[in-house]
N, C-alpha and C positions, 0 to 999 in steps of 0.2 A: 410503567416499565420496571423491569426487575433484572438485575444481574443474577443469573441462575446457575451458571457453570464456571468453574475455574479449574483447568487441568494443566499440568506441567508435562515436560518430556517430549514436546514437539520439536520441529525443526528450529534451530537457533539461528534466526535470520533477521537481518536489518536492511532496509532499502530494497526489499524484494518486490515482486509484482505478482498479484494473485487475481484470479477470476473464478466465477461459479459456472459450471456446466453440468446439467443433468444431476443435480443434488450432490455434486462433488466439487470441492475447491481444489484448484491447481495453483501451486505457488512456484515461482520461477526465480532462481538465482538469489541475489542479495549477498551480503557478506556476513562473516562472523569473525570477531577479533581473534587474531592469532593465526588465521589462514593466509595463504599466499595468494595475492591478487596482482602480482607482477607477471607470473607465469600463466600462459594461456592454457586453460583446461575446459572441458565441456561443462555447460550449465547444468546444475542439478535441479530436479523437479520432484516435488512431493505432492501427494494427493491426500485430501481429507475426505473420508466418508462421513457425510453430515448426519447419517442415522446412527452409526456406531461411535462417532467421534474418534476414530482411529486414523492415524497418519501412516502412509506407506510411501517408500521411495519408488520412483520410476527408474529402471535400469539405465545406466549411462553407457553410450556406445564406446567401444574400444578404438584406439587409434589403429587406422588401417581398414576398418570395416566401412561399408558405404554410408552408414548413418553418421559417421564421425564428422565428415566434411559438411554435413547439413545441419549440424548441431551448433547453436550459438555458444560462444565462450562464456564462462562464468562472469557475471557483471552485477553492477548495482546502478540505481538511478535510471533504469529502463522502464518501459511501459508494457502492459499486456491488456489486450481486449479479446473478447470472444464474439464470433459471428458464425452462425449455422454449424456449430460443433467443432469449429477450428479456432485455435488461439493464436493471435498474432503478436509477436514480440518485436519491439522496435526501440532503437536508441540504447542509451546506457554506456557504461565504461567499466574497465578495470583500472589498475594503477598505471597502465601504460597506453592503452588504446581507447578511443571513443568510436562508436559504431553508428552507421546509418543504414545498415542492411536489414531487410525484412526477413523474419523467420516465421514459419507456420508450424504449429503443433497440432496434429490430428488427435482428438480426444479418444476416438475409438481404437485406432491402431497404436497410438502413443508413439508415432514416428514423426520425425522432423522433415521439413522441406524448405527450400529457399525460393519462393515465387520470384519470377523475373519481373521487375518493375520498370516503368518508363515514366517520362514526363519530367516535371520540375521536382527533382528529388531533394528533400530538405538536407541541410548540412548536419553532420553528426553532432549529437548533443546528449546531455543527461539532465535530469531534473525537470523534464517537460511533463505535459499531461496528454492523455489520449482518451478519446471517447468514440463510441460507435453510434451513428444515427442513420437510419434508412440505407444501410449497406455501405456506408462510408465511414472511414476512420479519420477523425479530426485530431491533429496535434496542435498544441499551443505552448509557446514559451520555451523555457529551459536555458541551459548554458552551453554555448558553442566553444569548445575548447580551442580549436584552431584559431579562432578570432579573439579568444579570451574575452568574451562579452555575453551578456544576457540578451534574450530576445523577447519580442512580443508579437511574433508573426504567427499566422495560422496556415497550416497546410492540410489538404484532404487527400486521402487515398481511397480510390474506388476499389472495394474488396472483391469485385468481379473481374474488372479489367487490370487491376493493379497499376493504374495510372495515377501518378502524383500531380497535384495542382497547387499552386500558391493562390491563396484566397485574398483578393483585394477587398478589404473591409472598409467601412466608413463609420463615423462616430468616434468618440474618444476611447481608445483601447485601454485595457489594463496596463499598468506600468511594466517595464522590463522586469522579469523575475524568473526564479526557478523554485522547485520543490513547493509548488502551489497545488491546488486540486481544481479539477474541472468535472462537472456532472451535467447531464442532460435531463431537463424536465420540460415536457411538452414543446419540443422543438427549440428550446433555448439552452445554450451551453453556459452554465454558471461557473465563473472563475472566482476563486477566493483564496486569500492568503498567499504564502510564499515569501521568499527573501528577494529584495531588491537592493539597490545601492543608491546613495545620494548622487552619484555621478551618472545614474540612469543606466547607461550601456555597460560600463566597465566596473570591475571589482576593485574598489579603492579601500575597502576595509570598513567603510562607513555604511553599515547595513540599514535597510529600511524594511519595516514590516507593516504593510498597508492592510487595514481592516475593511476596506471598501469591497462591496460586492458588485461585480459587473457581469452582464451576460451578453452573449452573441446570439442574435436572432438568426437562426440557420436558414431561414427562407430569404431574408433580405441582406444577410451578412452585415448587420448593423450592430455596433456595440451600444449597449444601453446601461445606464447607471440608475437603478431604481432608488426611489426615495425611501430608504429603509428606516424603521423606527425600532424601539424596544431596547433590549439589553444586547448590545453589539459585542461580540467576542473580540478580545485583544488580538492584534495581528500576530501571526506565527507561521512557521514553515514545517514541513515534514509532518503535518497533521494528516488525518483521514477525513474524507467527506463522503457521505452516502445518502441515498434517496430512499425515503419510505413514505408512501401515500402523498406523493407530490410535494413533500417537504424536504428541504436540504438540511442535513445534520453535519455538525463538525465535532470531531473528537480529537483530544490530545494535541501534540505538537510541541514546538519550542520557539521561544523568542530570545534571540541572542543579545538584544539590548538590555534586557533585565535578567538574562541568564536563568530563565525559568522554563521548566517542563510542565506540561499540563495533562490532566486526566478528566477535564470537564467535558460536558456535552452541550452544544447549542443547537437550536432548531430554527430554521428560517421558513416561515410560511409564505409561499409564493403568492397566494391570493391576497393576504393581508399585508404583505411586504414588511413583516415584523419578525425581529429576532427575539428569542426567549431562551433562558437557560433551563435545561432539563436536568432534574435530580432523581435518577432512578433509585429504587430500593436495592438492597443487597450489597455485598462487599464490592467496592470499586477496584478496578485494576490500578496498578501503580502508575504514576506519572510516566509518560513516555513519548517518543517520537519515532517516525519511520516504521510504524506498524502497518498491518493490512486490516481493513474492515470490509466484510462482505455481507450483504443482506441476502438472506435465504428465507423467503416467505415472511413470517412475522418475527423473525429473529435476526440479530446481527451477530456474526462471528468475527471476533477480533483476535489477532495473534501476532506474536513477534514484536519487533522494535527494540529500542534501547532506552533504558531508564537510568537516572542518576543513582549512584550508590546511596546517596543520602535519603532517597525516597523509601529505602527498605528499612525494616526494623533492625535492631542491633544484632539479633541472632542471625538474620538473613545476611546482614553485612559481613559477619564473621565467616559465614559459609562461602560467600562470594570471594572474599579475600583469599581463601584457600584455593580458589579456582581462577587464578589470574588470567589464564588464556581467554576467558570470557569477558575481561575488563578491557575497554578500549584504551590503549596507551596514548600518551601524548605523541603527536606526530608532527615535529617541527619542520620536516622537509616537504610536507604535502603542500600543494597549491591551495589557496584560500578557499576555493569552492569544493574541495574534497570533503566527503563526509567525515573523515578522520581528523580534519584540520583542527588543532588547538583543543582537542578533547582529552579529558582524563576522568577516570573513575566512572565510566559508564558500563552498565551491565547489559549484555545482549540477552534478550528474553527468549525463553523456549515455551512460554505459556500460551494458553488459549482461554478466552472468556466469551460467554454468550449472554447477549442482552436480549430479553424477550419483551417485545413491544406490547404484547397483549397476553400476559401469562394466564393460563387456565388454572382452575382449582386443582386439577390433576398435577400440573407442573409444580405449583406451589407446595403441594403435599409431598412430592418427590424431593423438593429442595429441603423441606423440613425433616424428612427421613434422613437425609445426608447430614444436614447441619447438626442435628441432635443425636446422630448415631443410633437411630431407633432400629429395632429388630426387623429384619426383612424375612423372617422365617415363614410367614403366612402370605407373603405377597404373591400374586399371580406371576407366572413365568415372564410374561411380557413386561410387567412393571419391574421385576427383578433385573431384567436385561437393561432397562432404561436407567435404573439406579446405578448399576455397574458402569454403564457408558458415561454417566454424568460425574462419576467420582473416581474412576480408575485412571491413573496417570498413563500417558503414552510412554513408549520406549522406542524411539525412532532410530533405525540403523542409518548409516551413511548410504548414499546412492550406490548401489552395486554396479559392477561393469557387466556388459553383455557382449558377446561376439557378434 
């Protein structure tokens, strides 16, 4: 494995939600320090072309046009899944509202709609997880603001009929939690990490970070706790989890008990039931949480999130201190489960990193050309385009309005 690309200038977003469709990454919402999340405004959407590595904004509907009422408001802690060319956004909150309405984004037309749902609709929440399996969207956990409590329930939405159902599971479920991850491998939904509380249901301020791995057998709806071995990662929240070749990977995150951010990678082999730490070659991303990680073929694309100012070198720290709008201020009025609660000196990242699981000699040669600033005078046009894509920073505009 090799970290091959590091670009800046992308969307500066934290606690956003992103998916891959047709070699393009769509990222939805999230927050950036200094912006207003009390006032309702349409959610912003950015698209990454994974060939050119260029970001572009999707135009935002103006107030009064038909699309405006169909567009979700800007939020964080929501989920996004893709199914048959459509992306479904559910849950999340801004600083005043929590949502349980379903929104659908058509990747071809780039238009929003609000499917009419029925059945046992889950309560509004944020910090939950969402996965798609066999045409159904499964959500687990999260924090229900109206009841001020964590959850450990499972709901399923049929993405054809849009009927919600509460799932009666058996076996010992994962503990109550939010900002965990859930990934599906061979009909099993693996849940790992997240933040819980010693009181279980309610937020008492005594946080718990469970390192146990639990999966839900989606055929029998039974929770199973595999007997894992190896180098088990420390519990954390707001990390990323992704699947490659039937293995589960964990990247980054934050543990509030030790006040530590991470940029490590762990792999769980589902066949051997064994954890191991992975140490890729190349320059590592800074320690962070609340980023997005998307697998595209044999590469992982990671972007955004927030990092402690102390993780940067002194020159970078000085530059960031001159850009105070991007530093998360202390927010003593926020509720305990708010992303901004009790934080100071966090930088919201605008960077993008690519991890190549199986780098070719061609890719490594291009990395060397960039690293050592070698002449590109005699490179074929295609390779020259690739070098430029891998080394040229983005310059993303804000989402423009459309009528």
